[in-house]
KEFIVEX-639143 format. One record per atom (N, C-alpha, C): x, y, z. Coordinates in steps of 0.1 Angstrom, whole numbers, plus 5000, padded with zeros to 4 digits. Each point is the difference from the previous one (the first is absolute). Last residue first. Layout:
XYZ...
***
This chain:
472248914884498949945007499349904992504150294994498850004990498849955007503949995025499750144997498850014991501749575011499450065012499650154996502449774968498749955001499250065011504650114996499250064989498549955000503049805030499850145004499250074989501449564991498950005010499750155005503549944969498749974994498950005010504550075014499550114993498649974994502549835044499549934988499350114992503950015042498950054993499749934987502249795046500450074987498850044993498449875038501450035004500650074988494650025013501149954992501450015007495550155015500149855001501249954992498850465001500349975014500149855002498750194958501450005002500449975015495450014986500749904992501550005004497150325019499749875005500949894993500350444984500649995014499849865005497750114960501549994998500749975013495450105002500349864994501449984998498750425017499749905010500349864994500350374971501150005010499849895010496650074969501149944994501249995010496250225015499749864998501249934994500150475004500149935013499849854999501750214956498950045008500249935014504350124969499049905002498850065009504450204986498950034992498749915003504449975022499750155000498750034992501749555006499850065014499650144999501049764960498849945006499750075014503950124976498950054993498749955007504049845016499950145003498850064994501249554989499450015013499850155004502249834960498650044999499350025014504649854995499950144997498550045000501549585030499750034986499850154998503449795038498650044997499750034985503449835044500049974985498550024996503250175043498749964996500049994985503949955042499650054987498549974998504150035043498749974995499750064986504649815028499450124994498649964995503549715019498950045009499350134995503449714979500650105008499050065010498849684966501049945009500750095009495150154983501249944993500949945010494550075001501250045006501249944993494550164986501049895003501250065007494450114982501250035007500949885001495550014981501050054991501350045007496449805025499550124993501050064991502549675030498650035000499650124993504549695020499350024987498550025003503649885032499750154998499250034988501549555013499050055009499750154999503549784973498649964996498950065010504850184985499449975013498649964998502850154964500949905007499449965014499150274948499449955012500949895007501150224957500250085012499549935012499749804955501450045003500250075013495649864984500949885001501450045004496950344992499649935012501049885002500350274961500650065012499749925013498249834959501550014999500650065013495349984993500549875004501650015000497650384985499849985015500649875004500250084955500950095007499849985015497149784971501349944999501050085008495650164996500149905010501449934999499650514983499449874997500249905011501450465002498950014990499449874998502450225046500249904989498850014990502850285044498949994991500249914988501950045053500549984986498849984991501150235052499049944991500749994986502150015052500150054986499049934991500350135056500249894990500150074987499850095056500550064988500249894990498249885040499550145000500550084988501049535013499050034990499550145000505149885015498749945003499050054990505849995014498950014990498749945006503050155039500449934988498850024990502250195052499049994990500549914988502450195040498949925006498849994989505750054998498750074997498949915005505750075002498949935006498750084997504349994966499650065013498849935006502049924956500249905011499750065014498450094946500450075013500149905011499750074941500149915011500350095013497350144951501250005008499949905012497550224950500149905010501350015008496150254962501350005006500049895010497250134951499949965014501550015006497050164951501149995009499749965014497749884950499850085012501249985010499149784956500350144998499650085012499949535001498850054993500150154999503549915031499249884995498750064994505350185018498750034994499349874995503850185041499849914988498650044995504350155039498650014994499949924987503050055051499949954987498650044994503750035046498950064993500049954985502449785035499850135008498950084993501249455001499550124992499850125008503849615010498650004998499650144995504649925009499549934987498549994999502250045048500650044988499449924988497150075044501049914995500650064987497750255044499749964986501249934995499550195046499849864997499849964985503450275000499349915009498850075006503550124965498750065002499149925009504649904982500050105011498750075002501349824951500449955013499850115010496850084960501549975001500249935014495449984970500650055012501549975000497550084953500149905011500650065012497050164954501150035009500049905011497750104948500249905010501350045009496050194959501150025009500249885009496849874964500550145000501350005008497249604971500750045012500450144999495749794973501450025000500550045013495349814967500750025013501550034998495649844975500450144999500850055012497249585012500550044987500550155000499949635042499250104993500750044987501949665028498549974999499350104992504750035010499849884992498549974998501650365027500450034987499749884990499249955047499050084994500450044985503149755024498849924999498950094993504150205012500249914989498749924997500050275038500050084988500149914988500349805041498650044997500050084987504249875017499249884996498650044995502650335022500549974986499349884994499050115045499550114990500449964986500949775044499349944988499550104990502150085044501049934992499449944987496850065041501250094997501049924993495849835017500150034986501250084996498749875045500549884993500150024985499950455024499849885007500549884992498950394968500550015014499849865007499750324952500249865004500650005013497050374971501149995010500049855004498150314955499949885008501249995010497150414971501349955004499849895010497550324957499849915012501449945004499250484975500549864998499849925012498850514974499749915011500449864997500950354969499950085012499949905012502549804957498750075003500050075013504549964973499249915008498650075002504650054964498950055007499249895007505449984989498749984994498850055009504850255004499649864999498549994995501350435029500849934990499449854999498250345031499449984987500949934989499449955055501050064991499649974986496550055042500849924991501050074992497350025048500450104990501049934991496149765032501450024996500150114989496749715039500050124991501550034997496949565016501350055000500150124990495849745031500550074988501550045002495649665022501350065000500550064987495149885030500749984988501450085000496550005035500949895001500849974987496850375013499349884996500949875000501750455009499049965011499149884996505050024978498950105002498949955010505549944993498849915001498850105003505150094976499050035010498849904999505450174985499149884999499050025011503750334969499449975013499049884998504150364975499349875000499449985014503550334967498850015008499249874999504250044979500050145007498950015010502049514986499150104996500150135008502649595007499449974986499150114995502350025044501049984989499449984986497050295032500649875002501149984989496750405027500949974989500749875003494950105017501450045003500849984987495249875029500350074988501350075002499149555028499750144999500350064987498449505009501350064998499850154998496449785014500849885002501550044997495450295017501250004992500849875003494650085005501249975007501250004991494550245002500949904995501349985009496350345002499649875006500949884996500950384970498850035010499649865005503450044966500450005014498950015010499650054952500049865004500449985014500150444982498649945000499949865004504350214995499250065011498649955001502849864964500449945013499250065012499350184957499449875001500449935013502050424991498550015002499349875001504650014990499850055014498550005003501349914956500349895009499750045014499850334968498849914999500249885009503550304997498950065007498849915000503749874974500350005014498950055009499850034952499849875005500249985015499550394965500050005015499849865006498849964952500550135005499949995015500549564969499150085009500750135004502149684972498649994995499150105008504749955008500050024986498649994994501049925047500150154996500050024985497649615030501150014990500150144995497949665039499950144997501250044992497549515014501150074994499750154997498349595035499550114992501250084995498849475019501150104998499350114991497649645034500050064987501150114999499349505028499850145001500050064986499849515031499850064986499850155003501249795037500749904991499750034986498350255041501150054991500649904991494849965017501350025007501050034989494249925010501150054991501250015009496149655013500550145002501150034991495449655004501450024996500450145002495649845013500849885000501550024997495550275009501350025006501049894999496050164963500149955014501550005005498650174956499549865001500349945014500350434961499749995015499449865002503550174959498749945004499950015015502750214952500049985014498749945004503750124955498749965005500149975015502850294957500049925012498649955003503250254956498849945006500349925013502550454978500149865001498849945007501150484992499749934987500149855001500550285038501050044991499949924987496849805028501050095007501150034990494649795000501350024993500850105009495749625009500550145000501350004993495349685018501250014991500450144999497249695038500350134994501149984990496049725031501249984991500250144993497349785047500250114990501249974992496649655028501450054997500050114990496649715038500150094988501450054999500049565026498850094999500150084987503349675010500150115009498850104999500249604973500349955013500250125010496950144962501349934999500249955014496150264983500049865004501349934998499550444971499249965012500349855003502750444974499449874998499549955014501050504975499949935012499549864997502950424974499049904999499949945014502550434970499749955013498849904998504150284968498849925002499849965014503550314984499449974987498749925002503250395027499349875002499349974987504750285000498550015001499449865004505050334987499349895007498550025001504350274986499449924989499349875007503250205035499650064987499349904991499949945054500949984989499450074987497650025042501450035003500950004988495249885004500250145003501450045001498849554993499750074988500150155002500549715037501149994991499850084987496549985032501250075006501150004990496249764989499750144998501250085006500149545005500150034986499850154998499349835043501450004997500250044985495649965016500750115007501550014996497449634985499650124993500850125006500849585020500450004986499750144994499549815048500450134996500350014985498749635033498850084995500450124992503349645008498849965008498850074995503849934964499850075012498949945008503749914956498949945009499950095012502050054946500250035015498849955007502849934951498749995006500250015015502750114948500149985015498650005006501049854949499550115008500149975015501749864945500149965014499650125009499750054953499649865002500149955015499250474970500749955011499649865004500050254950499249955011500949955011501550414969500049855000499149965012498950444974500849965011500049855000499550304955499249945011501049945010500650434967500549875003499249945011
***
C-alpha cells in the first residue's frame, strides 16, 4: 500500500541550527531520518541550509535563515505514545522526554494529569515545544505526531473560529474531538476551546485557547507548507488564506489568525533536491522576487 502523500508539511526556521536540530530529532524519534540537505546561496540571509526530514514517518522541513524569528510554544507538537500500537509506550515516552530535556525547559512537568496517566510539555534546546502524552487507545486512532495550535493573547477565544475556517478552506477535512472549558477555570472563559482536534487534507491538527498570560504568539518561525500540483491550486489557497499583504513574500503568507503558511508547487521539492547548482541558483533568484509563486516562471528558470 503506497503511503498517502503528505500535503501539509511543518516548516521550522532556525538561525543556524537547522541541520543540527533535524539530526537531533531524527536520533530521538522512531522511524526517523534526514531525507535531503540543500544549501541555497545569495538569499537575503546569505547562504541558507534547507533540510527535509521525517520524524515517526511524517515529513518536516527546516531552514537556517538568520536570527529573525524565534520558535515559541504557540505551535507545538503533540506526540502520542499509544500502548495499543507501541510496546512499552510509557518507557518510550520517558526516554524521549529525557532526551528532549537536555538543555530544554519543562513547561508542564512530566506527571499524571486528569486527561492522561502520563503527560509533559517541554521546550527543547532549539526552542521547539513538544507535548508528550500516553494516549488512551480507545476511540479513533491519531498519528504519532500532531501539530498543536495555541490561541493566546488577542487570538484567545478564536480557536473554534479558526478550526471552522480551516475546515472550510481545505479539502478532505473533518472535525475530531471538541472539549470546552467549563465554568470556574478562570482566566479561561467558559465555552472556549480547552482541547480540540481536526483533520485537513487527511492530516490531524489540534487547537486550544489559553487566556493565561503568554509572552508569545504565532510567528514565522513555524509555518505550514501546502504542496500544490497546479497554479490554480496555488491561487486558491493564496486567495483564501492570505490576510496580511505586507507578510506576502517568496510563497509565504499570514492568515487572519497570524499563522504563517507557505503555498508551494509540489515540483519545487524535486527542483531543490535534484537541480544542479546553476539550476538552484536560477530557481532561487526567481522565487526570491515573487510573492505568490508562479509555477510557469519557476519551471522556466529551472530549465534555463
